C-alpha positions, 0 to 999 in steps of 0.5 A: 500500499502506498503512502497516499492509499493508506491514509485514505483507507484510514479515512474511509474506516473512520467513516465506517466507524462513525456510521456504526456508532451512529447506527448503535446511537453511541453518540459519545463514540460518534463524537470522538470518531468525528474528531479523529477523522477531522484531525486525520483529514486535515493532516492528509491534506496537509501532507499530500496537498496537490497530489491527492487523488481527486477521485478518491477525495470525491468518493470520501466526500460523497460518503461524508455527505450521506452521513451528514444527510442521515444525521440531519434526518435523525435530528429532524426525527428527534426534533419532531418526537420532542415536539410531540412529547411537549405537545402531549405534555401540554395537553395532559397539563391542560386536561389536569387543570380543567378537571380541577 
């Protein structure tokens, strides 16, 4: 494995680890993986610079975008669920108040 491919493989593995952490709802682990991935990606770009293989970086970016999109959808689902709980709690409170 050459000096360019090895770090790329590590970056892909970071994203696979991030996906596994998110799928298992281990958000602490996901945050740690994301921080490590960010550091590793910045080091890679700083080291390889203009010599970075564009197609490989495009693939990595596509994976990142898919994960980001999934995270946004999950956040939206959680927000919707929280709004539902809040509305349910408000309705319950109103019902209790009217029963007095």
